[in-house]
PyMOL Python script that loads the backbone (N, CA, C, O; Angstrom):
from pymol import cmd

cmd.read_pdbstr("""\
ATOM      1  N   MET A   1      26.903  43.449 -24.252  1.00  0.00           N
ATOM      2  CA  MET A   1      28.240  43.472 -23.792  1.00  0.00           C
ATOM      3  C   MET A   1      29.385  42.458 -24.775  1.00  0.00           C
ATOM      4  O   MET A   1      30.505  42.680 -25.235  1.00  0.00           O
ATOM      5  N   ALA A   2      28.781  41.686 -24.797  1.00  0.00           N
ATOM      6  CA  ALA A   2      29.804  40.431 -25.515  1.00  0.00           C
ATOM      7  C   ALA A   2      29.713  40.948 -27.150  1.00  0.00           C
ATOM      8  O   ALA A   2      29.755  40.168 -28.102  1.00  0.00           O
ATOM      9  N   ASN A   3      29.623  41.964 -27.227  1.00  0.00           N
ATOM     10  CA  ASN A   3      29.132  42.690 -29.007  1.00  0.00           C
ATOM     11  C   ASN A   3      30.510  43.699 -29.113  1.00  0.00           C
ATOM     12  O   ASN A   3      31.435  43.766 -29.923  1.00  0.00           O
ATOM     13  N   GLU A   4      30.059  44.661 -27.513  1.00  0.00           N
ATOM     14  CA  GLU A   4      31.373  45.562 -27.354  1.00  0.00           C
ATOM     15  C   GLU A   4      33.179  44.615 -27.347  1.00  0.00           C
ATOM     16  O   GLU A   4      34.196  44.944 -27.959  1.00  0.00           O
ATOM     17  N   ILE A   5      32.908  43.161 -26.210  1.00  0.00           N
ATOM     18  CA  ILE A   5      34.123  42.320 -26.552  1.00  0.00           C
ATOM     19  C   ILE A   5      34.692  42.479 -27.788  1.00  0.00           C
ATOM     20  O   ILE A   5      35.479  43.344 -28.174  1.00  0.00           O
ATOM     21  N   ALA A   6      34.059  41.259 -28.544  1.00  0.00           N
ATOM     22  CA  ALA A   6      34.055  40.833 -29.884  1.00  0.00           C
ATOM     23  C   ALA A   6      34.627  41.852 -30.907  1.00  0.00           C
ATOM     24  O   ALA A   6      35.563  41.501 -31.625  1.00  0.00           O
ATOM     25  N   LYS A   7      33.979  43.389 -31.024  1.00  0.00           N
ATOM     26  CA  LYS A   7      34.616  44.230 -31.419  1.00  0.00           C
ATOM     27  C   LYS A   7      35.787  44.501 -31.148  1.00  0.00           C
ATOM     28  O   LYS A   7      36.747  44.270 -31.884  1.00  0.00           O
ATOM     29  N   ARG A   8      35.836  45.218 -29.646  1.00  0.00           N
ATOM     30  CA  ARG A   8      37.179  44.829 -29.278  1.00  0.00           C
ATOM     31  C   ARG A   8      38.659  44.195 -29.580  1.00  0.00           C
ATOM     32  O   ARG A   8      39.833  44.548 -29.466  1.00  0.00           O
ATOM     33  N   GLU A   9      37.815  42.891 -30.096  1.00  0.00           N
ATOM     34  CA  GLU A   9      39.078  41.791 -30.169  1.00  0.00           C
ATOM     35  C   GLU A   9      39.289  41.845 -31.376  1.00  0.00           C
ATOM     36  O   GLU A   9      40.352  41.534 -31.914  1.00  0.00           O
ATOM     37  N   LEU A  10      38.355  42.223 -31.895  1.00  0.00           N
ATOM     38  CA  LEU A  10      38.594  42.545 -33.773  1.00  0.00           C
ATOM     39  C   LEU A  10      39.360  43.257 -33.929  1.00  0.00           C
ATOM     40  O   LEU A  10      40.386  42.842 -34.467  1.00  0.00           O
ATOM     41  N   GLU A  11      39.290  44.470 -33.606  1.00  0.00           N
ATOM     42  CA  GLU A  11      40.429  45.883 -33.574  1.00  0.00           C
ATOM     43  C   GLU A  11      41.545  45.012 -33.115  1.00  0.00           C
ATOM     44  O   GLU A  11      42.443  44.615 -33.858  1.00  0.00           O
ATOM     45  N   LYS A  12      41.441  44.743 -31.874  1.00  0.00           N
ATOM     46  CA  LYS A  12      42.701  44.374 -31.749  1.00  0.00           C
ATOM     47  C   LYS A  12      43.579  43.019 -32.726  1.00  0.00           C
ATOM     48  O   LYS A  12      44.654  42.530 -32.378  1.00  0.00           O
ATOM     49  N   ALA A  13      43.109  42.780 -33.474  1.00  0.00           N
ATOM     50  CA  ALA A  13      43.589  41.596 -34.097  1.00  0.00           C
ATOM     51  C   ALA A  13      43.789  42.730 -35.746  1.00  0.00           C
ATOM     52  O   ALA A  13      44.712  42.440 -36.508  1.00  0.00           O
ATOM     53  N   LYS A  14      43.250  43.422 -35.948  1.00  0.00           N
ATOM     54  CA  LYS A  14      43.344  43.880 -36.778  1.00  0.00           C
ATOM     55  C   LYS A  14      44.561  44.301 -36.431  1.00  0.00           C
ATOM     56  O   LYS A  14      45.579  43.645 -36.652  1.00  0.00           O
ATOM     57  N   PHE A  15      44.536  45.528 -35.809  1.00  0.00           N
ATOM     58  CA  PHE A  15      46.249  45.864 -35.668  1.00  0.00           C
ATOM     59  C   PHE A  15      46.999  45.172 -35.334  1.00  0.00           C
ATOM     60  O   PHE A  15      48.020  45.856 -35.406  1.00  0.00           O
ATOM     61  N   GLU A  16      47.408  43.799 -34.828  1.00  0.00           N
ATOM     62  CA  GLU A  16      48.186  42.966 -34.890  1.00  0.00           C
ATOM     63  C   GLU A  16      48.494  42.137 -36.174  1.00  0.00           C
ATOM     64  O   GLU A  16      49.487  41.413 -36.105  1.00  0.00           O
ATOM     65  N   LEU A  17      47.942  42.140 -37.077  1.00  0.00           N
ATOM     66  CA  LEU A  17      47.431  41.705 -38.182  1.00  0.00           C
ATOM     67  C   LEU A  17      48.401  42.707 -39.028  1.00  0.00           C
ATOM     68  O   LEU A  17      49.543  42.469 -39.422  1.00  0.00           O
ATOM     69  N   ASN A  18      47.684  43.813 -39.184  1.00  0.00           N
ATOM     70  CA  ASN A  18      48.689  44.720 -39.543  1.00  0.00           C
ATOM     71  C   ASN A  18      49.950  45.212 -39.126  1.00  0.00           C
ATOM     72  O   ASN A  18      50.517  45.914 -39.964  1.00  0.00           O
ATOM     73  N   GLU A  19      50.532  45.033 -38.067  1.00  0.00           N
ATOM     74  CA  GLU A  19      51.645  45.578 -37.706  1.00  0.00           C
ATOM     75  C   GLU A  19      52.655  44.268 -38.270  1.00  0.00           C
ATOM     76  O   GLU A  19      53.782  44.561 -38.670  1.00  0.00           O
ATOM     77  N   ILE A  20      52.191  42.775 -38.284  1.00  0.00           N
ATOM     78  CA  ILE A  20      53.423  41.751 -39.415  1.00  0.00           C
ATOM     79  C   ILE A  20      52.964  42.572 -40.606  1.00  0.00           C
ATOM     80  O   ILE A  20      53.773  43.472 -40.833  1.00  0.00           O
ATOM     81  N   PHE A  21      52.193  42.563 -41.233  1.00  0.00           N
ATOM     82  CA  PHE A  21      52.169  42.949 -42.657  1.00  0.00           C
ATOM     83  C   PHE A  21      52.648  43.874 -43.003  1.00  0.00           C
ATOM     84  O   PHE A  21      52.809  44.055 -44.210  1.00  0.00           O
ATOM     85  N   ASP A  22      53.076  44.857 -42.012  1.00  0.00           N
ATOM     86  CA  ASP A  22      53.804  46.005 -42.945  1.00  0.00           C
ATOM     87  C   ASP A  22      55.207  45.616 -42.171  1.00  0.00           C
ATOM     88  O   ASP A  22      56.066  46.489 -42.049  1.00  0.00           O
ATOM     89  N   SER A  23      55.394  44.468 -41.720  1.00  0.00           N
ATOM     90  CA  SER A  23      57.270  43.905 -41.845  1.00  0.00           C
ATOM     91  C   SER A  23      57.821  43.034 -42.661  1.00  0.00           C
ATOM     92  O   SER A  23      59.011  42.757 -42.812  1.00  0.00           O
ATOM     93  N   MET A  24      56.378  42.396 -43.456  1.00  0.00           N
ATOM     94  CA  MET A  24      57.044  42.077 -45.013  1.00  0.00           C
ATOM     95  C   MET A  24      57.075  42.649 -45.812  1.00  0.00           C
ATOM     96  O   MET A  24      56.530  43.711 -46.111  1.00  0.00           O
ATOM     97  N   LEU A  25      58.524  41.248 -46.854  1.00  0.00           N
ATOM     98  CA  LEU A  25      59.101  42.119 -47.491  1.00  0.00           C
ATOM     99  C   LEU A  25      58.723  41.289 -48.524  1.00  0.00           C
ATOM    100  O   LEU A  25      58.956  40.082 -48.461  1.00  0.00           O
ATOM    101  N   ILE A  26      57.920  42.013 -49.885  1.00  0.00           N
ATOM    102  CA  ILE A  26      56.483  41.370 -50.669  1.00  0.00           C
ATOM    103  C   ILE A  26      57.710  41.536 -52.022  1.00  0.00           C
ATOM    104  O   ILE A  26      57.817  42.592 -52.646  1.00  0.00           O
ATOM    105  N   ALA A  27      58.499  40.405 -52.291  1.00  0.00           N
ATOM    106  CA  ALA A  27      58.745  40.637 -54.038  1.00  0.00           C
ATOM    107  C   ALA A  27      59.111  40.821 -54.968  1.00  0.00           C
ATOM    108  O   ALA A  27      60.330  40.930 -54.833  1.00  0.00           O
ATOM    109  N   SER A  28      58.675  41.032 -56.609  1.00  0.00           N
ATOM    110  CA  SER A  28      58.348  39.600 -57.209  1.00  0.00           C
ATOM    111  C   SER A  28      59.488  40.364 -58.688  1.00  0.00           C
ATOM    112  O   SER A  28      59.142  40.214 -59.859  1.00  0.00           O
ATOM    113  N   ILE A  29      60.866  41.174 -58.282  1.00  0.00           N
ATOM    114  CA  ILE A  29      61.598  41.261 -59.408  1.00  0.00           C
ATOM    115  C   ILE A  29      63.282  41.046 -58.427  1.00  0.00           C
ATOM    116  O   ILE A  29      63.229  41.200 -57.207  1.00  0.00           O
ATOM    117  N   HIS A  30      64.053  40.851 -58.803  1.00  0.00           N
ATOM    118  CA  HIS A  30      65.415  41.244 -58.469  1.00  0.00           C
ATOM    119  C   HIS A  30      65.675  41.966 -56.905  1.00  0.00           C
ATOM    120  O   HIS A  30      65.536  43.187 -56.834  1.00  0.00           O
ATOM    121  N   LEU A  31      65.914  41.476 -56.118  1.00  0.00           N
ATOM    122  CA  LEU A  31      66.278  42.441 -54.763  1.00  0.00           C
ATOM    123  C   LEU A  31      67.550  43.094 -55.066  1.00  0.00           C
ATOM    124  O   LEU A  31      68.517  42.742 -55.743  1.00  0.00           O
ATOM    125  N   PRO A  32      67.220  44.412 -54.204  1.00  0.00           N
ATOM    126  CA  PRO A  32      68.454  44.781 -54.308  1.00  0.00           C
ATOM    127  C   PRO A  32      69.704  44.611 -53.724  1.00  0.00           C
ATOM    128  O   PRO A  32      69.474  44.469 -52.523  1.00  0.00           O
ATOM    129  N   PRO A  33      70.915  44.546 -53.920  1.00  0.00           N
ATOM    130  CA  PRO A  33      71.839  43.847 -53.121  1.00  0.00           C
ATOM    131  C   PRO A  33      72.006  44.389 -51.461  1.00  0.00           C
ATOM    132  O   PRO A  33      71.811  45.558 -51.129  1.00  0.00           O
ATOM    133  N   ASN A  34      72.347  43.449 -50.652  1.00  0.00           N
ATOM    134  CA  ASN A  34      72.286  43.406 -49.197  1.00  0.00           C
ATOM    135  C   ASN A  34      71.269  43.603 -48.614  1.00  0.00           C
ATOM    136  O   ASN A  34      71.189  44.125 -47.502  1.00  0.00           O
ATOM    137  N   TRP A  35      70.337  43.201 -49.304  1.00  0.00           N
ATOM    138  CA  TRP A  35      69.118  42.941 -48.425  1.00  0.00           C
ATOM    139  C   TRP A  35      68.895  41.936 -47.504  1.00  0.00           C
ATOM    140  O   TRP A  35      68.992  40.830 -48.036  1.00  0.00           O
ATOM    141  N   LYS A  36      68.624  41.895 -46.284  1.00  0.00           N
ATOM    142  CA  LYS A  36      68.649  40.783 -45.560  1.00  0.00           C
ATOM    143  C   LYS A  36      67.273  40.264 -44.906  1.00  0.00           C
ATOM    144  O   LYS A  36      66.709  40.829 -43.969  1.00  0.00           O
ATOM    145  N   PHE A  37      66.880  39.241 -45.471  1.00  0.00           N
ATOM    146  CA  PHE A  37      65.549  38.490 -45.440  1.00  0.00           C
ATOM    147  C   PHE A  37      65.491  36.965 -45.119  1.00  0.00           C
ATOM    148  O   PHE A  37      66.340  36.127 -45.422  1.00  0.00           O
ATOM    149  N   SER A  38      64.608  36.818 -44.612  1.00  0.00           N
ATOM    150  CA  SER A  38      64.542  34.987 -44.345  1.00  0.00           C
ATOM    151  C   SER A  38      62.927  35.263 -45.502  1.00  0.00           C
ATOM    152  O   SER A  38      61.917  35.960 -45.411  1.00  0.00           O
ATOM    153  N   VAL A  39      63.603  34.025 -46.759  1.00  0.00           N
ATOM    154  CA  VAL A  39      62.067  33.599 -47.285  1.00  0.00           C
ATOM    155  C   VAL A  39      61.484  32.545 -46.239  1.00  0.00           C
ATOM    156  O   VAL A  39      62.186  31.667 -45.737  1.00  0.00           O
ATOM    157  N   ILE A  40      60.393  32.687 -46.014  1.00  0.00           N
ATOM    158  CA  ILE A  40      59.059  32.326 -45.285  1.00  0.00           C
ATOM    159  C   ILE A  40      57.982  31.371 -46.035  1.00  0.00           C
ATOM    160  O   ILE A  40      57.071  30.817 -45.419  1.00  0.00           O
ATOM    161  N   GLY A  41      58.148  31.266 -47.170  1.00  0.00           N
ATOM    162  CA  GLY A  41      57.507  30.568 -48.027  1.00  0.00           C
ATOM    163  C   GLY A  41      57.316  31.493 -49.294  1.00  0.00           C
ATOM    164  O   GLY A  41      57.746  32.631 -49.482  1.00  0.00           O
ATOM    165  N   LEU A  42      56.340  30.465 -50.330  1.00  0.00           N
ATOM    166  CA  LEU A  42      56.223  30.849 -51.868  1.00  0.00           C
ATOM    167  C   LEU A  42      54.499  30.852 -52.482  1.00  0.00           C
ATOM    168  O   LEU A  42      53.656  29.956 -52.424  1.00  0.00           O
ATOM    169  N   VAL A  43      54.433  31.976 -52.953  1.00  0.00           N
ATOM    170  CA  VAL A  43      52.998  32.461 -53.137  1.00  0.00           C
ATOM    171  C   VAL A  43      52.607  32.129 -54.890  1.00  0.00           C
ATOM    172  O   VAL A  43      52.999  33.123 -55.501  1.00  0.00           O
ATOM    173  N   THR A  44      52.235  31.515 -55.490  1.00  0.00           N
ATOM    174  CA  THR A  44      51.844  31.285 -57.069  1.00  0.00           C
ATOM    175  C   THR A  44      50.723  31.308 -57.136  1.00  0.00           C
ATOM    176  O   THR A  44      49.928  31.117 -56.216  1.00  0.00           O
ATOM    177  N   GLY A  45      50.385  31.668 -58.799  1.00  0.00           N
ATOM    178  CA  GLY A  45      49.161  31.818 -58.946  1.00  0.00           C
ATOM    179  C   GLY A  45      49.432  31.391 -60.405  1.00  0.00           C
ATOM    180  O   GLY A  45      50.552  31.500 -60.902  1.00  0.00           O
ATOM    181  N   GLN A  46      48.334  30.887 -61.092  1.00  0.00           N
ATOM    182  CA  GLN A  46      47.777  30.602 -62.583  1.00  0.00           C
ATOM    183  C   GLN A  46      46.848  31.182 -62.875  1.00  0.00           C
ATOM    184  O   GLN A  46      45.903  31.495 -62.151  1.00  0.00           O
ATOM    185  N   SER A  47      47.137  31.568 -64.864  1.00  0.00           N
ATOM    186  CA  SER A  47      46.332  32.132 -65.175  1.00  0.00           C
ATOM    187  C   SER A  47      46.325  31.477 -67.088  1.00  0.00           C
ATOM    188  O   SER A  47      47.451  31.610 -67.569  1.00  0.00           O
ATOM    189  N   THR A  48      45.664  31.082 -67.733  1.00  0.00           N
ATOM    190  CA  THR A  48      45.013  30.418 -69.075  1.00  0.00           C
ATOM    191  C   THR A  48      45.355  32.095 -70.160  1.00  0.00           C
ATOM    192  O   THR A  48      45.394  33.052 -69.386  1.00  0.00           O
ATOM    193  N   THR A  49      45.446  32.271 -70.763  1.00  0.00           N
ATOM    194  CA  THR A  49      45.314  33.503 -71.634  1.00  0.00           C
ATOM    195  C   THR A  49      46.009  32.885 -72.956  1.00  0.00           C
ATOM    196  O   THR A  49      46.925  32.063 -72.993  1.00  0.00           O
ATOM    197  N   GLY A  50      45.203  33.615 -74.233  1.00  0.00           N
ATOM    198  CA  GLY A  50      45.210  33.197 -75.625  1.00  0.00           C
ATOM    199  C   GLY A  50      45.381  31.646 -76.037  1.00  0.00           C
ATOM    200  O   GLY A  50      46.019  30.908 -76.788  1.00  0.00           O
ATOM    201  N   THR A  51      44.226  31.649 -74.887  1.00  0.00           N
ATOM    202  CA  THR A  51      44.074  29.804 -75.845  1.00  0.00           C
ATOM    203  C   THR A  51      43.539  29.470 -77.057  1.00  0.00           C
ATOM    204  O   THR A  51      43.559  28.264 -77.304  1.00  0.00           O
ATOM    205  N   GLY A  52      42.982  30.322 -78.031  1.00  0.00           N
ATOM    206  CA  GLY A  52      42.043  30.015 -79.252  1.00  0.00           C
ATOM    207  C   GLY A  52      40.711  29.524 -79.353  1.00  0.00           C
ATOM    208  O   GLY A  52      40.341  28.720 -78.497  1.00  0.00           O
ATOM    209  N   ILE A  53      40.076  29.806 -80.084  1.00  0.00           N
ATOM    210  CA  ILE A  53      38.915  29.433 -80.430  1.00  0.00           C
ATOM    211  C   ILE A  53      38.638  28.094 -80.258  1.00  0.00           C
ATOM    212  O   ILE A  53      37.535  27.689 -79.892  1.00  0.00           O
ATOM    213  N   ILE A  54      39.735  27.268 -80.543  1.00  0.00           N
ATOM    214  CA  ILE A  54      39.163  25.604 -80.442  1.00  0.00           C
ATOM    215  C   ILE A  54      38.708  25.392 -78.777  1.00  0.00           C
ATOM    216  O   ILE A  54      37.719  25.183 -78.074  1.00  0.00           O
ATOM    217  N   SER A  55      40.264  25.619 -78.699  1.00  0.00           N
ATOM    218  CA  SER A  55      40.301  25.569 -76.998  1.00  0.00           C
ATOM    219  C   SER A  55      39.185  26.284 -76.365  1.00  0.00           C
ATOM    220  O   SER A  55      38.322  25.603 -75.811  1.00  0.00           O
ATOM    221  N   GLU A  56      39.084  27.550 -76.369  1.00  0.00           N
ATOM    222  CA  GLU A  56      37.002  27.964 -75.718  1.00  0.00           C
ATOM    223  C   GLU A  56      36.024  27.182 -76.638  1.00  0.00           C
ATOM    224  O   GLU A  56      34.915  27.290 -76.115  1.00  0.00           O
ATOM    225  N   ILE A  57      35.960  26.626 -77.492  1.00  0.00           N
ATOM    226  CA  ILE A  57      34.700  25.635 -78.070  1.00  0.00           C
ATOM    227  C   ILE A  57      34.993  24.097 -77.224  1.00  0.00           C
ATOM    228  O   ILE A  57      34.122  23.247 -77.039  1.00  0.00           O
ATOM    229  N   ALA A  58      36.170  24.010 -76.860  1.00  0.00           N
ATOM    230  CA  ALA A  58      36.171  22.626 -76.001  1.00  0.00           C
ATOM    231  C   ALA A  58      35.876  22.810 -74.923  1.00  0.00           C
ATOM    232  O   ALA A  58      34.973  22.051 -74.570  1.00  0.00           O
ATOM    233  N   SER A  59      36.278  23.626 -74.017  1.00  0.00           N
ATOM    234  CA  SER A  59      36.257  23.769 -72.608  1.00  0.00           C
ATOM    235  C   SER A  59      34.992  24.428 -72.380  1.00  0.00           C
ATOM    236  O   SER A  59      34.896  24.931 -71.261  1.00  0.00           O
ATOM    237  N   SER A  60      33.875  24.575 -73.238  1.00  0.00           N
ATOM    238  CA  SER A  60      32.585  24.965 -73.289  1.00  0.00           C
ATOM    239  C   SER A  60      32.021  23.668 -73.038  1.00  0.00           C
ATOM    240  O   SER A  60      31.503  23.273 -71.994  1.00  0.00           O
ATOM    241  N   PHE A  61      32.168  23.116 -74.013  1.00  0.00           N
ATOM    242  CA  PHE A  61      31.662  22.181 -73.970  1.00  0.00           C
ATOM    243  C   PHE A  61      31.788  20.784 -73.041  1.00  0.00           C
ATOM    244  O   PHE A  61      31.093  19.793 -72.819  1.00  0.00           O
ATOM    245  N   THR A  62      32.654  21.130 -72.771  1.00  0.00           N
ATOM    246  CA  THR A  62      33.303  20.036 -71.277  1.00  0.00           C
ATOM    247  C   THR A  62      32.849  20.667 -69.914  1.00  0.00           C
ATOM    248  O   THR A  62      32.807  20.023 -68.866  1.00  0.00           O
ATOM    249  N   ASP A  63      32.592  21.679 -70.005  1.00  0.00           N
ATOM    250  CA  ASP A  63      31.820  22.548 -68.905  1.00  0.00           C
ATOM    251  C   ASP A  63      30.777  22.480 -68.742  1.00  0.00           C
ATOM    252  O   ASP A  63      30.226  22.780 -67.683  1.00  0.00           O
ATOM    253  N   THR A  64      30.146  22.013 -69.884  1.00  0.00           N
ATOM    254  CA  THR A  64      28.562  21.866 -69.702  1.00  0.00           C
ATOM    255  C   THR A  64      28.172  20.530 -69.025  1.00  0.00           C
ATOM    256  O   THR A  64      27.121  20.277 -68.436  1.00  0.00           O
ATOM    257  N   PHE A  65      29.215  19.750 -69.229  1.00  0.00           N
ATOM    258  CA  PHE A  65      29.173  18.186 -69.174  1.00  0.00           C
ATOM    259  C   PHE A  65      30.011  17.901 -67.019  1.00  0.00           C
ATOM    260  O   PHE A  65      30.066  16.968 -66.218  1.00  0.00           O
ATOM    261  N   GLY A  66      30.422  19.269 -67.050  1.00  0.00           N
ATOM    262  CA  GLY A  66      30.860  18.976 -65.593  1.00  0.00           C
ATOM    263  C   GLY A  66      32.167  18.610 -65.980  1.00  0.00           C
ATOM    264  O   GLY A  66      32.808  18.063 -65.083  1.00  0.00           O
ATOM    265  N   MET A  67      32.849  18.783 -67.254  1.00  0.00           N
ATOM    266  CA  MET A  67      34.666  17.378 -67.295  1.00  0.00           C
ATOM    267  C   MET A  67      35.286  18.722 -67.358  1.00  0.00           C
ATOM    268  O   MET A  67      34.931  19.893 -67.493  1.00  0.00           O
ATOM    269  N   GLN A  68      36.946  17.670 -67.116  1.00  0.00           N
ATOM    270  CA  GLN A  68      37.741  18.933 -67.077  1.00  0.00           C
ATOM    271  C   GLN A  68      38.140  18.971 -69.046  1.00  0.00           C
ATOM    272  O   GLN A  68      38.334  18.011 -69.791  1.00  0.00           O
ATOM    273  N   SER A  69      38.139  20.312 -69.337  1.00  0.00           N
ATOM    274  CA  SER A  69      38.923  20.249 -70.047  1.00  0.00           C
ATOM    275  C   SER A  69      40.627  20.161 -70.432  1.00  0.00           C
ATOM    276  O   SER A  69      41.531  20.785 -69.877  1.00  0.00           O
ATOM    277  N   THR A  70      40.698  19.519 -71.169  1.00  0.00           N
ATOM    278  CA  THR A  70      42.242  18.982 -71.215  1.00  0.00           C
ATOM    279  C   THR A  70      42.805  19.520 -72.252  1.00  0.00           C
ATOM    280  O   THR A  70      43.717  18.806 -72.667  1.00  0.00           O
ATOM    281  N   ALA A  71      42.629  20.623 -72.944  1.00  0.00           N
ATOM    282  CA  ALA A  71      43.110  21.894 -73.702  1.00  0.00           C
ATOM    283  C   ALA A  71      43.612  22.254 -72.861  1.00  0.00           C
ATOM    284  O   ALA A  71      44.839  22.207 -72.953  1.00  0.00           O
ATOM    285  N   PHE A  72      42.990  22.859 -71.466  1.00  0.00           N
ATOM    286  CA  PHE A  72      43.286  24.062 -70.630  1.00  0.00           C
ATOM    287  C   PHE A  72      44.496  23.464 -69.570  1.00  0.00           C
ATOM    288  O   PHE A  72      45.340  24.045 -68.887  1.00  0.00           O
ATOM    289  N   ASN A  73      44.166  22.029 -69.768  1.00  0.00           N
ATOM    290  CA  ASN A  73      44.949  21.500 -68.551  1.00  0.00           C
ATOM    291  C   ASN A  73      46.329  21.220 -69.127  1.00  0.00           C
ATOM    292  O   ASN A  73      47.255  21.203 -68.317  1.00  0.00           O
ATOM    293  N   GLU A  74      46.651  20.956 -70.656  1.00  0.00           N
ATOM    294  CA  GLU A  74      47.610  21.140 -71.138  1.00  0.00           C
ATOM    295  C   GLU A  74      48.058  22.340 -70.916  1.00  0.00           C
ATOM    296  O   GLU A  74      49.036  22.531 -70.193  1.00  0.00           O
ATOM    297  N   LYS A  75      47.452  23.229 -71.464  1.00  0.00           N
ATOM    298  CA  LYS A  75      48.197  24.673 -71.486  1.00  0.00           C
ATOM    299  C   LYS A  75      48.867  25.132 -70.321  1.00  0.00           C
ATOM    300  O   LYS A  75      49.942  25.728 -70.387  1.00  0.00           O
ATOM    301  N   LEU A  76      48.096  24.802 -68.926  1.00  0.00           N
ATOM    302  CA  LEU A  76      48.500  25.142 -67.331  1.00  0.00           C
ATOM    303  C   LEU A  76      49.809  24.766 -67.475  1.00  0.00           C
ATOM    304  O   LEU A  76      50.825  25.439 -67.297  1.00  0.00           O
ATOM    305  N   ALA A  77      49.627  23.074 -67.975  1.00  0.00           N
ATOM    306  CA  ALA A  77      51.059  22.675 -67.640  1.00  0.00           C
ATOM    307  C   ALA A  77      52.081  22.623 -68.583  1.00  0.00           C
ATOM    308  O   ALA A  77      53.007  22.142 -67.931  1.00  0.00           O
ATOM    309  N   ASN A  78      52.504  22.824 -69.750  1.00  0.00           N
ATOM    310  CA  ASN A  78      53.457  24.038 -70.484  1.00  0.00           C
ATOM    311  C   ASN A  78      53.581  24.710 -69.823  1.00  0.00           C
ATOM    312  O   ASN A  78      54.772  24.820 -69.535  1.00  0.00           O
ATOM    313  N   GLY A  79      52.617  25.710 -69.016  1.00  0.00           N
ATOM    314  CA  GLY A  79      53.671  26.748 -68.605  1.00  0.00           C
ATOM    315  C   GLY A  79      54.130  26.268 -67.211  1.00  0.00           C
ATOM    316  O   GLY A  79      55.219  26.726 -66.865  1.00  0.00           O
ATOM    317  N   GLU A  80      53.561  25.495 -66.404  1.00  0.00           N
ATOM    318  CA  GLU A  80      55.143  25.327 -65.434  1.00  0.00           C
ATOM    319  C   GLU A  80      55.825  24.797 -65.812  1.00  0.00           C
ATOM    320  O   GLU A  80      56.914  24.971 -65.264  1.00  0.00           O
ATOM    321  N   LYS A  81      55.815  23.805 -66.936  1.00  0.00           N
ATOM    322  CA  LYS A  81      57.039  23.309 -67.531  1.00  0.00           C
ATOM    323  C   LYS A  81      57.975  24.652 -67.616  1.00  0.00           C
ATOM    324  O   LYS A  81      59.091  24.640 -67.097  1.00  0.00           O
ATOM    325  N   ILE A  82      57.385  26.015 -68.412  1.00  0.00           N
ATOM    326  CA  ILE A  82      58.267  26.912 -68.631  1.00  0.00           C
ATOM    327  C   ILE A  82      59.005  27.703 -67.873  1.00  0.00           C
ATOM    328  O   ILE A  82      60.080  28.255 -68.110  1.00  0.00           O
ATOM    329  N   VAL A  83      57.964  27.706 -66.437  1.00  0.00           N
ATOM    330  CA  VAL A  83      58.333  28.489 -65.635  1.00  0.00           C
ATOM    331  C   VAL A  83      59.785  27.425 -64.211  1.00  0.00           C
ATOM    332  O   VAL A  83      60.483  27.809 -63.272  1.00  0.00           O
ATOM    333  N   TRP A  84      59.549  26.146 -64.858  1.00  0.00           N
ATOM    334  CA  TRP A  84      60.389  25.476 -63.959  1.00  0.00           C
ATOM    335  C   TRP A  84      61.779  25.085 -64.334  1.00  0.00           C
ATOM    336  O   TRP A  84      62.715  24.547 -63.742  1.00  0.00           O
ATOM    337  N   LEU A  85      61.530  25.644 -65.772  1.00  0.00           N
ATOM    338  CA  LEU A  85      62.996  25.370 -66.795  1.00  0.00           C
ATOM    339  C   LEU A  85      63.851  26.820 -66.772  1.00  0.00           C
ATOM    340  O   LEU A  85      65.041  26.832 -67.088  1.00  0.00           O
ATOM    341  N   ASN A  86      63.186  27.958 -66.397  1.00  0.00           N
ATOM    342  CA  ASN A  86      63.770  29.072 -66.651  1.00  0.00           C
ATOM    343  C   ASN A  86      64.381  29.398 -65.284  1.00  0.00           C
ATOM    344  O   ASN A  86      65.039  30.428 -65.132  1.00  0.00           O
TER     345      ASN A  86
END
""", "prot")
cmd.dss("prot")
cmd.show_as("cartoon", "prot")
cmd.util.cbc("prot")
cmd.orient("prot")
């Protein structure tokens, strides 16, 4: 009995969430003119790529001892500066 109730509640929640998600505008490019919407938040992500052989060796060494990689942290910080300046 409780299992059936839980299943019905889960299906109801899935349906309600899909209704909400279907009405959300998600954009990562310039929007067409005259689109009316309100911004409710910002989602960001970070990725470090093309760091070079020295950074890779240094990060492997620091990972071994549970430390943070200064080389990667500096590259992430530089990437954030570039984004904020544009």
